[in-house]
DOFI-372894 format. One record per residue: y, z, x of N, C-alpha, C, O in turn; residue number from 1. Coordinates in steps of 0.02 Angstrom, whole numbers, plus 50000, padded with zeros to 5 digits. Last residue first. Example, Ala and Ser with C-alpha at 12.3 -4.5 7.8 and 13.67 -1.06 7.14 Angstrom:
<recs>
nyy;nzz;nxx;cayy;cazz;caxx;cyy;czz;cxx;oyy;ozz;oxx;num
49888;50354;50642;49947;50357;50684;50002;50394;50645;50057;50402;50670;2 .
49716;50390;50660;49775;50390;50615;49835;50390;50660;49834;50423;50712;1 .
</recs>
This chain:
<recs>
nyy;nzz;nxx;cayy;cazz;caxx;cyy;czz;cxx;oyy;ozz;oxx;num
48337;51364;50783;48379;51317;50744;48340;51288;50686;48367;51248;50648;204 .
48309;51532;50802;48276;51467;50799;48317;51421;50755;48330;51436;50697;203 .
48381;51645;50781;48388;51613;50847;48356;51544;50848;48374;51503;50890;202 .
48346;51704;50662;48402;51655;50662;48412;51620;50728;48448;51570;50732;201 .
48164;51709;50666;48230;51737;50668;48284;51684;50670;48268;51625;50678;200 .
47995;51752;50708;48044;51715;50669;48112;51748;50675;48117;51808;50687;199 .
47840;51726;50797;47899;51765;50780;47950;51721;50745;47948;51659;50751;198 .
47684;51665;50736;47747;51653;50771;47802;51702;50749;47809;51716;50690;197 .
47569;51677;50663;47578;51722;50720;47647;51718;50751;47667;51763;50788;196 .
47573;51577;50567;47574;51646;50545;47589;51694;50602;47620;51746;50591;195 .
47685;51442;50593;47622;51475;50610;47627;51549;50594;47678;51581;50607;194 .
47768;51355;50467;47774;51408;50517;47706;51440;50531;47673;51462;50484;193 .
47699;51192;50447;47718;51256;50417;47721;51308;50472;47681;51306;50519;192 .
47644;51071;50481;47716;51080;50490;47741;51142;50453;47798;51144;50430;191 .
47509;51072;50482;47540;51052;50420;47616;51060;50421;47649;51057;50369;190 .
47469;51126;50601;47456;51054;50592;47487;51027;50527;47490;50967;50517;189 .
47608;51244;50623;47537;51224;50624;47530;51149;50611;47580;51112;50610;188 .
47737;51290;50739;47714;51268;50673;47642;51246;50680;47617;51232;50735;187 .
47833;51412;50828;47772;51371;50821;47761;51352;50748;47773;51391;50703;186 .
47990;51411;50920;47939;51443;50879;47880;51395;50872;47876;51344;50906;185 .
48104;51429;51046;48049;51387;51022;47999;51429;50983;47970;51476;51009;184 .
48273;51417;51078;48220;51463;51058;48165;51424;51022;48179;51390;50972;183 .
48359;51357;51209;48326;51333;51148;48268;51379;51133;48219;51381;51170;182 .
48507;51385;51292;48442;51415;51274;48418;51388;51208;48452;51394;51157;181 .
48634;51340;51316;48579;51305;51350;48510;51331;51332;48460;51303;51354;180 .
48724;51421;51254;48711;51357;51222;48654;51319;51256;48630;51269;51228;179 .
48698;51589;51228;48704;51537;51279;48682;51471;51249;48626;51466;51223;178 .
48791;51684;51103;48735;51671;51148;48751;51620;51202;48809;51610;51220;177 .
48874;51721;50999;48873;51651;51019;48818;51634;51070;48801;51575;51078;176 .
48865;51858;50977;48842;51813;50925;48836;51740;50948;48798;51702;50919;175 .
48875;51983;51033;48851;51927;51075;48828;51870;51030;48777;51837;51044;174 .
48896;52090;50955;48944;52078;51008;48928;52019;51051;48962;52006;51101;173 .
48724;52100;50921;48791;52127;50907;48838;52119;50967;48821;52139;51023;172 .
48640;51948;50919;48646;52010;50956;48717;52038;50944;48765;52001;50956;171 .
48594;51834;50854;48636;51881;50818;48638;51949;50853;48636;52001;50820;170 .
48584;51660;50910;48565;51730;50906;48615;51774;50871;48672;51754;50859;169 .
48607;51530;50935;48604;51548;50864;48587;51623;50855;48576;51645;50799;168 .
48597;51517;51070;48664;51509;51040;48665;51533;50968;48718;51554;50943;167 .
48479;51638;51130;48496;51574;51101;48566;51575;51071;48591;51627;51048;166 .
48431;51756;51177;48496;51735;51203;48518;51668;51175;48571;51642;51194;165 .
48304;51769;51133;48356;51798;51091;48427;51782;51116;48476;51792;51080;164 .
48224;51726;51234;48240;51678;51181;48297;51703;51137;48332;51664;51106;163 .
48186;51819;51331;48255;51796;51332;48272;51743;51279;48327;51717;51279;162 .
48160;51931;51193;48202;51908;51248;48158;51869;51296;48099;51883;51301;161 .
48085;51882;51035;48084;51915;51100;48141;51890;51145;48166;51835;51136;160 .
48163;51895;50872;48123;51861;50923;48129;51898;50989;48173;51941;50998;159 .
48159;52041;50761;48188;51982;50794;48142;51953;50846;48089;51980;50862;158 .
48008;51993;50682;48078;51976;50694;48113;52041;50713;48097;52093;50684;157 .
47837;51936;50703;47889;51986;50689;47958;51956;50702;47965;51901;50729;156 .
47715;51886;50758;47730;51884;50686;47782;51936;50668;47772;51976;50622;155 .
47703;51874;50894;47684;51938;50864;47699;51943;50789;47696;51997;50760;154 .
47736;51782;50996;47680;51769;50950;47656;51832;50915;47596;51843;50908;153 .
47897;51712;51047;47845;51763;51045;47795;51751;50989;47809;51715;50941;152 .
47984;51612;51070;48010;51669;51032;47959;51726;51028;47976;51781;51007;151 .
47997;51530;51229;47958;51551;51172;47989;51612;51137;48016;51656;51170;150 .
48124;51419;51278;48094;51485;51286;48058;51504;51221;48084;51496;51167;149 .
48201;51306;51380;48161;51310;51319;48118;51372;51326;48079;51378;51373;148 .
48357;51282;51449;48299;51326;51450;48265;51324;51381;48297;51340;51331;147 .
48451;51167;51548;48424;51186;51483;48364;51232;51492;48324;51222;51538;146 .
48583;51191;51657;48510;51183;51653;48487;51209;51585;48501;51266;51567;145 .
48716;51206;51705;48698;51155;51655;48624;51139;51652;48605;51081;51645;144 .
48746;51314;51780;48726;51253;51816;48700;51199;51769;48667;51151;51791;143 .
48769;51415;51693;48824;51395;51736;48810;51330;51773;48856;51296;51795;142 .
48639;51429;51640;48694;51406;51598;48751;51379;51640;48779;51326;51626;141 .
48571;51484;51748;48551;51419;51722;48607;51388;51681;48621;51329;51686;140 .
48641;51605;51755;48642;51560;51812;48623;51489;51791;48653;51440;51812;139 .
48608;51663;51631;48678;51646;51646;48683;51596;51703;48724;51550;51701;138 .
48472;51686;51652;48493;51640;51599;48565;51617;51611;48580;51558;51602;137 .
48482;51780;51757;48446;51717;51766;48468;51665;51715;48481;51608;51732;136 .
48552;51885;51698;48580;51851;51756;48548;51783;51767;48581;51734;51783;135 .
48459;51927;51602;48519;51892;51580;48553;51856;51638;48582;51802;51628;134 .
48362;51983;51690;48344;51931;51642;48406;51891;51621;48406;51830;51623;133 .
48434;52080;51757;48402;52026;51795;48386;51967;51750;48396;51909;51768;132 .
48473;52170;51657;48523;52126;51687;48492;52069;51726;48520;52014;51728;131 .
48354;52169;51519;48386;52198;51578;48432;52147;51609;48431;52088;51591;130 .
48262;52211;51373;48316;52173;51403;48338;52208;51468;48339;52269;51471;129 .
48135;52202;51253;48157;52227;51317;48210;52181;51346;48204;52120;51344;128 .
48064;52156;51145;48111;52211;51135;48142;52238;51198;48173;52291;51197;127 .
47953;52081;51248;47960;52105;51180;48005;52166;51175;47988;52221;51198;126 .
47988;51951;51336;47987;52023;51349;48004;52058;51283;48062;52063;51264;125 .
47890;51799;51351;47946;51840;51329;47935;51913;51345;47881;51934;51364;124 .
47849;51624;51371;47834;51696;51372;47894;51734;51348;47944;51704;51327;123 .
47863;51493;51428;47824;51508;51367;47800;51580;51369;47741;51594;51368;122 .
47993;51416;51485;47964;51483;51494;47928;51502;51429;47960;51523;51381;121 .
48055;51277;51569;48015;51301;51513;47984;51368;51531;47954;51377;51584;120 .
48207;51205;51610;48160;51258;51628;48122;51279;51566;48153;51296;51515;119 .
48281;51057;51670;48253;51093;51613;48205;51145;51640;48168;51133;51688;118 .
48317;51014;51792;48366;51005;51738;48345;51041;51675;48387;51054;51631;117 .
48293;51068;51959;48268;51065;51890;48326;51056;51841;48378;51088;51848;116 .
48337;51079;52094;48348;51018;52056;48322;51014;51986;48327;50961;51955;115 .
48327;51201;52155;48285;51146;52180;48283;51087;52131;48234;51049;52129;114 .
48401;51295;52092;48422;51277;52160;48382;51219;52189;48400;51190;52241;113 .
48329;51310;51974;48397;51282;51972;48416;51256;52041;48445;51202;52047;112 .
48209;51367;52025;48209;51304;51987;48277;51271;51988;48282;51211;52002;111 .
48254;51486;52083;48222;51435;52125;48224;51367;52090;48239;51316;52121;110 .
48304;51552;51969;48350;51535;52024;48320;51480;52069;48355;51434;52090;109 .
48185;51566;51895;48241;51528;51868;48287;51506;51925;48307;51448;51928;108 .
48108;51647;51981;48085;51581;51962;48141;51537;51936;48144;51478;51952;107 .
48184;51764;51988;48171;51726;52049;48150;51655;52033;48170;51607;52066;106 .
48176;51803;51852;48240;51785;51882;48230;51744;51945;48265;51693;51955;105 .
48037;51826;51841;48071;51778;51798;48136;51755;51830;48150;51695;51834;104 .
48021;51929;51932;47986;51866;51943;48019;51811;51903;48028;51755;51928;103 .
48098;52026;51868;48118;52004;51935;48083;51938;51953;48113;51896;51986;102 .
48028;52050;51753;48091;52014;51747;48117;51991;51815;48153;51942;51819;101 .
47853;52013;51771;47910;52057;51782;47975;52017;51775;47976;51957;51790;100 .
47715;51984;51671;47772;51953;51704;47827;52005;51711;47846;52037;51661;99 .
47540;51958;51634;47597;52001;51648;47652;51964;51684;47639;51918;51723;98 .
47423;51888;51616;47480;51870;51575;47542;51912;51587;47592;51902;51553;97 .
47322;51911;51704;47317;51944;51638;47379;51932;51594;47386;51964;51542;96 .
47363;51842;51816;47302;51820;51783;47294;51851;51714;47263;51821;51670;95 .
47545;51835;51796;47483;51855;51830;47423;51830;51790;47431;51801;51737;94 .
47676;51719;51796;47628;51757;51756;47568;51773;51800;47543;51730;51836;93 .
47746;51639;51879;47778;51703;51863;47734;51746;51819;47751;51804;51805;92 .
47743;51501;51981;47701;51553;51951;47740;51618;51943;47764;51648;51991;91 .
47800;51342;51946;47819;51405;51976;47778;51460;51942;47778;51466;51881;90 .
47803;51171;51966;47761;51226;51943;47778;51289;51982;47772;51291;52043;89 .
47894;51044;51907;47896;51093;51961;47861;51156;51936;47886;51190;51891;88 .
47860;50882;51864;47850;50951;51844;47849;50996;51906;47808;50986;51951;87 .
47952;50735;51817;47917;50774;51867;47913;50846;51844;47956;50870;51808;86 .
47923;50625;51675;47962;50674;51714;47919;50705;51769;47857;50701;51766;85 .
47839;50551;51599;47872;50516;51655;47913;50564;51698;47935;50544;51752;84 .
47796;50630;51495;47749;50616;51549;47781;50579;51608;47751;50577;51662;83 .
47833;50727;51394;47881;50695;51440;47844;50675;51503;47858;50698;51558;82 .
47713;50760;51331;47772;50742;51291;47823;50704;51333;47852;50655;51311;81 .
47561;50693;51395;47618;50737;51402;47677;50713;51361;47690;50653;51357;80 .
47411;50675;51310;47470;50640;51335;47528;50689;51338;47542;50723;51289;79 .
47250;50741;51363;47304;50730;51316;47360;50690;51348;47356;50674;51408;78 .
47102;50675;51434;47138;50732;51406;47189;50714;51354;47175;50677;51307;77 .
47112;50505;51482;47091;50573;51497;47133;50622;51458;47193;50612;51450;76 .
47161;50376;51484;47097;50389;51450;47069;50458;51466;47008;50468;51463;75 .
47287;50359;51531;47234;50361;51581;47166;50376;51551;47118;50388;51588;74 .
47409;50375;51466;47378;50308;51469;47325;50304;51523;47318;50254;51557;73 .
47478;50506;51571;47470;50472;51507;47443;50401;51518;47451;50372;51571;72 .
47473;50673;51634;47472;50601;51646;47449;50565;51582;47408;50590;51545;71 .
47570;50802;51556;47505;50774;51575;47511;50698;51586;47549;50665;51551;70 .
47686;50876;51526;47689;50822;51575;47622;50791;51594;47619;50757;51646;69 .
47677;50971;51419;47742;50945;51442;47734;50879;51480;47771;50831;51468;68 .
47542;50997;51403;47582;50978;51345;47646;50944;51368;47667;50894;51338;67 .
47511;51035;51537;47481;50976;51506;47521;50952;51446;47533;50892;51440;66 .
47582;51153;51552;47598;51096;51595;47570;51032;51566;47602;50979;51570;65 .
47514;51233;51457;47585;51217;51448;47604;51156;51489;47639;51111;51465;64 .
47381;51238;51511;47394;51215;51443;47467;51191;51435;47479;51136;51410;63 .
47408;51294;51636;47376;51229;51631;47389;51198;51563;47407;51139;51558;62 .
47457;51419;51600;47501;51372;51634;47474;51301;51632;47512;51253;51627;61 .
47340;51475;51544;47400;51464;51503;47447;51413;51535;47472;51368;51501;60 .
47242;51502;51638;47234;51444;51594;47296;51427;51554;47304;51370;51532;59 .
47234;51599;51737;47236;51620;51668;47224;51563;51618;47199;51574;51563;58 .
47249;51558;51864;47190;51599;51851;47186;51620;51778;47139;51656;51759;57 .
47309;51422;51948;47308;51453;51882;47243;51492;51872;47188;51463;51873;56 .
47394;51429;52100;47331;51415;52066;47326;51455;52002;47336;51516;52003;55 .
47506;51436;52180;47516;51432;52108;47452;51412;52071;47454;51381;52018;54 .
47432;51543;52302;47484;51496;52284;47494;51495;52209;47491;51547;52177;53 .
47350;51652;52310;47320;51587;52298;47371;51534;52279;47355;51486;52244;52 .
47405;51779;52319;47374;51751;52378;47344;51682;52369;47314;51656;52416;51 .
47478;51834;52219;47406;51847;52217;47369;51815;52276;47309;51824;52282;50 .
47618;51838;52189;47593;51860;52254;47519;51875;52255;47497;51923;52287;49 .
47705;51802;52091;47656;51855;52075;47627;51883;52140;47613;51942;52145;48 .
47776;51696;52132;47811;51760;52134;47766;51818;52114;47785;51876;52120;47 .
47745;51559;52218;47707;51606;52178;47741;51674;52185;47737;51707;52237;46 .
47845;51406;52216;47824;51471;52242;47783;51511;52191;47786;51500;52131;45 .
47780;51241;52172;47833;51287;52191;47805;51353;52215;47746;51357;52233;44 .
47723;51084;52183;47700;51153;52187;47756;51197;52215;47776;51190;52272;43 .
47748;50956;52070;47775;50988;52130;47755;51061;52130;47768;51097;52082;42 .
47683;50814;52012;47675;50887;52004;47693;50920;52071;47658;50913;52120;41 .
47710;50685;52060;47734;50706;51994;47734;50782;51986;47781;50810;51958;40 .
47646;50661;52174;47715;50636;52169;47749;50660;52105;47810;50656;52099;39 .
47518;50705;52153;47562;50746;52195;47634;50722;52196;47679;50760;52215;38 .
47432;50710;52008;47475;50664;52045;47525;50705;52087;47570;50736;52059;37 .
47352;50785;51923;47335;50782;51994;47377;50734;52035;47359;50719;52092;36 .
47314;50815;51790;47372;50849;51820;47366;50845;51896;47375;50896;51930;35 .
47198;50768;51747;47256;50747;51708;47321;50776;51736;47375;50763;51710;34 .
47102;50825;51831;47109;50751;51829;47168;50726;51790;47188;50668;51798;33 .
47152;50957;51937;47139;50937;51868;47150;50862;51861;47202;50836;51882;32 .
47191;50987;52068;47120;50973;52054;47105;50951;51983;47050;50928;51970;31 .
47297;50995;52210;47291;50982;52138;47220;50959;52122;47191;50917;52157;30 .
47238;51109;52337;47266;51045;52316;47256;51036;52241;47211;51067;52212;29 .
47181;51218;52398;47240;51229;52356;47277;51165;52341;47338;51164;52333;28 .
47061;51208;52465;47118;51173;52494;47184;51187;52458;47238;51171;52484;27 .
46976;51295;52391;46977;51295;52464;47040;51265;52493;47070;51292;52540;26 .
46997;51276;52254;46993;51344;52281;47000;51346;52357;47027;51394;52384;25 .
47118;51164;52193;47054;51172;52227;47052;51240;52261;47100;51259;52295;24 .
47210;51215;52047;47208;51195;52118;47138;51205;52145;47102;51251;52123;23 .
47295;51203;51894;47231;51202;51929;47236;51175;52001;47263;51121;52013;22 .
47443;51306;51895;47412;51242;51881;47344;51241;51918;47337;51275;51969;21 .
47534;51447;51824;47514;51401;51877;47481;51338;51851;47490;51319;51793;20 .
47584;51526;51726;47531;51555;51766;47504;51507;51819;47457;51523;51855;19 .
47760;51488;51731;47701;51507;51693;47649;51536;51741;47666;51567;51792;18 .
47886;51385;51717;47876;51454;51739;47819;51483;51699;47827;51501;51641;17 .
47917;51230;51761;47872;51265;51715;47856;51334;51745;47818;51339;51793;16 .
48052;51120;51764;48020;51177;51796;47979;51215;51744;48003;51230;51690;15 .
48065;50952;51770;48056;51006;51722;48020;51062;51759;47964;51053;51782;14 .
48174;50835;51835;48124;50886;51852;48125;50939;51798;48176;50969;51782;13 .
48208;50665;51823;48215;50730;51791;48157;50775;51811;48099;50757;51806;12 .
48177;50544;51874;48237;50577;51902;48247;50647;51874;48289;50684;51899;11 .
48078;50495;51799;48057;50525;51863;48117;50558;51898;48108;50594;51947;10 .
48097;50535;51627;48118;50496;51686;48097;50532;51749;48098;50593;51751;9 .
48040;50517;51456;48059;50553;51516;48077;50505;51572;48071;50445;51566;8 .
48021;50434;51358;47960;50468;51379;47975;50508;51443;47929;50530;51478;7 .
48138;50413;51222;48122;50419;51294;48054;50451;51303;48032;50491;51261;6 .
48139;50358;51091;48201;50372;51127;48188;50375;51202;48224;50342;51241;5 .
48011;50345;51053;48054;50287;51040;48121;50295;51076;48156;50246;51088;4 .
47963;50470;51077;47948;50420;51128;47987;50355;51115;47995;50315;51161;3 .
47995;50533;50959;48033;50550;51020;48023;50498;51073;48069;50482;51111;2 .
47897;50482;50876;47966;50462;50865;48010;50478;50925;48056;50441;50941;1 .
</recs>
């Protein structure tokens, strides 16, 4: 039904802050057959600093990038939700899934400053908040950049930061949140809340 409205546009850049994308070990060129168009997949910086650019050593970034923007109508893999958009790949997750708030902030600032209109961050900082994190969200808000952020997968409430900054959040003294933050939870194949997904009023 969303595709009846749009499949995306090449004028729109979606920044994906995650563990990276498949790259050839020797040349660090795009190597996944469903994620290999250099005009579509833009290789951004690696804030983890593992020495391999944005090459994905965890698999999570590959999964997320595929869901968002995998090449479509090519008889391979899956179809990206917004397959006509460009994807700016920024590495902020290490091979074991770790992410510092300084990496998150650097990734957000780079994305905003390099034309991203949407930033996806499928991660979170459980029960943890700091100024770097909120500064990043505020910077995106001030530049009219939408952020889709995972609420976390620990079957608990409240949801993780920075998804808790959602406009629907209930942080004391901060009830209105940021209108550019979309807190993303998970449903299963039956459209029922996934048992592992965090829950809370931050999710519309």
